[in-house]
C-alpha atoms as an extended CHARMM CRD file, in Angstrom:
* protein
*
        56  EXT
         1         1  MET       CA             -9.6100000000        5.8750000000       -1.2720000000  PROA      1               0.0000000000
         2         2  GLU       CA            -10.2630000000        7.3520000000        1.9010000000  PROA      2               0.0000000000
         3         3  LYS       CA             -9.6650000000        3.8910000000        3.5610000000  PROA      3               0.0000000000
         4         4  ILE       CA             -6.1050000000        3.5130000000        1.9150000000  PROA      4               0.0000000000
         5         5  ARG       CA             -5.1660000000        6.9710000000        3.2170000000  PROA      5               0.0000000000
         6         6  ASN       CA             -6.1280000000        5.8990000000        7.1260000000  PROA      6               0.0000000000
         7         7  ALA       CA             -4.5270000000        2.1780000000        6.4530000000  PROA      7               0.0000000000
         8         8  ASP       CA             -2.3690000000        1.4880000000        9.7370000000  PROA      8               0.0000000000
         9         9  ILE       CA              1.1010000000        1.2560000000        8.0810000000  PROA      9               0.0000000000
        10        10  PRO       CA              3.5530000000        0.7480000000       10.1120000000  PROA      10              0.0000000000
        11        11  GLN       CA              6.2240000000        3.0990000000       11.6290000000  PROA      11              0.0000000000
        12        12  HSD       CA              9.3360000000        4.0100000000        8.7450000000  PROA      12              0.0000000000
        13        13  ALA       CA              7.2250000000        2.5570000000        6.1090000000  PROA      13              0.0000000000
        14        14  ASN       CA              5.7900000000        4.6450000000        3.6760000000  PROA      14              0.0000000000
        15        15  LEU       CA              2.7040000000        3.6860000000        1.2400000000  PROA      15              0.0000000000
        16        16  SER       CA              2.3080000000        5.7110000000       -1.9140000000  PROA      16              0.0000000000
        17        17  LEU       CA             -0.8180000000        5.2750000000       -4.5260000000  PROA      17              0.0000000000
        18        18  ALA       CA              0.5790000000        6.5050000000       -8.4120000000  PROA      18              0.0000000000
        19        19  PRO       CA             -2.3440000000        8.4280000000      -10.3320000000  PROA      19              0.0000000000
        20        20  LEU       CA             -6.1180000000        6.4030000000      -10.9130000000  PROA      20              0.0000000000
        21        21  THR       CA             -5.5690000000        5.6230000000      -14.6770000000  PROA      21              0.0000000000
        22        22  GLY       CA             -7.3090000000        3.0270000000      -17.2110000000  PROA      22              0.0000000000
        23        23  PRO       CA            -10.3020000000        3.5000000000      -19.2770000000  PROA      23              0.0000000000
        24        24  VAL       CA            -11.5970000000        0.2990000000      -18.1920000000  PROA      24              0.0000000000
        25        25  GLY       CA            -12.5280000000       -0.4110000000      -14.2970000000  PROA      25              0.0000000000
        26        26  GLU       CA             -9.9270000000        0.6290000000      -11.1530000000  PROA      26              0.0000000000
        27        27  ILE       CA             -5.9970000000       -0.5370000000      -11.4070000000  PROA      27              0.0000000000
        28        28  PHE       CA             -3.8560000000        0.2980000000       -8.2340000000  PROA      28              0.0000000000
        29        29  ARG       CA             -0.2520000000        0.6680000000       -8.5190000000  PROA      29              0.0000000000
        30        30  TYR       CA              1.4070000000        1.3310000000       -5.4530000000  PROA      30              0.0000000000
        31        31  THR       CA              4.8180000000        1.1080000000       -3.9340000000  PROA      31              0.0000000000
        32        32  ILE       CA              5.5910000000        0.0960000000       -0.3830000000  PROA      32              0.0000000000
        33        33  GLU       CA              8.9440000000        1.4640000000        0.6620000000  PROA      33              0.0000000000
        34        34  ALA       CA             10.8410000000        1.1790000000        4.2530000000  PROA      34              0.0000000000
        35        35  GLY       CA             14.2510000000        1.5760000000        5.4970000000  PROA      35              0.0000000000
        36        36  GLU       CA             15.9910000000       -0.8730000000        6.7050000000  PROA      36              0.0000000000
        37        37  GLU       CA             13.9660000000       -1.9820000000        9.7470000000  PROA      37              0.0000000000
        38        38  TRP       CA             11.8240000000       -3.8610000000        7.2590000000  PROA      38              0.0000000000
        39        39  ASN       CA             12.5070000000       -6.6520000000        4.7420000000  PROA      39              0.0000000000
        40        40  GLY       CA             10.3620000000       -8.2190000000        2.1580000000  PROA      40              0.0000000000
        41        41  MET       CA              8.7860000000      -10.1980000000        4.1440000000  PROA      41              0.0000000000
        42        42  ASP       CA              7.7110000000       -8.0140000000        6.7270000000  PROA      42              0.0000000000
        43        43  LEU       CA              6.5590000000       -5.4060000000        3.0670000000  PROA      43              0.0000000000
        44        44  ARG       CA              4.3700000000       -8.4250000000        1.6020000000  PROA      44              0.0000000000
        45        45  THR       CA              2.8330000000       -8.9480000000        5.1580000000  PROA      45              0.0000000000
        46        46  ILE       CA              2.0620000000       -5.6430000000        5.2610000000  PROA      46              0.0000000000
        47        47  GLN       CA              0.7010000000       -5.3710000000        1.8650000000  PROA      47              0.0000000000
        48        48  ASP       CA             -1.4460000000       -8.7020000000        2.2970000000  PROA      48              0.0000000000
        49        49  TRP       CA             -2.9320000000       -7.7370000000        5.9160000000  PROA      49              0.0000000000
        50        50  ILE       CA             -3.0390000000       -3.7210000000        5.4560000000  PROA      50              0.0000000000
        51        51  VAL       CA             -2.4910000000       -2.6050000000        1.8650000000  PROA      51              0.0000000000
        52        52  ILE       CA             -5.1130000000       -5.1440000000        0.4770000000  PROA      52              0.0000000000
        53        53  PRO       CA             -8.1120000000       -4.9940000000        2.7280000000  PROA      53              0.0000000000
        54        54  ALA       CA             -7.9450000000       -1.1670000000        2.6900000000  PROA      54              0.0000000000
        55        55  LEU       CA             -8.6950000000       -1.0120000000       -1.1650000000  PROA      55              0.0000000000
        56        56  PRO       CA            -12.1230000000       -0.6690000000       -2.5040000000  PROA      56              0.0000000000
């Protein structure tokens, strides 16, 4: 989880993690939110190249 907290998220974008819950394995639920500066493709790129590699 430390890696995700230190992920280099672009300015004006916000990453939030839901609490870890689940009896089997680890399931991560998160949102990536940004103002009008970012479109859906930008947010997907942030997810693919920054968020997912930072998950354990």
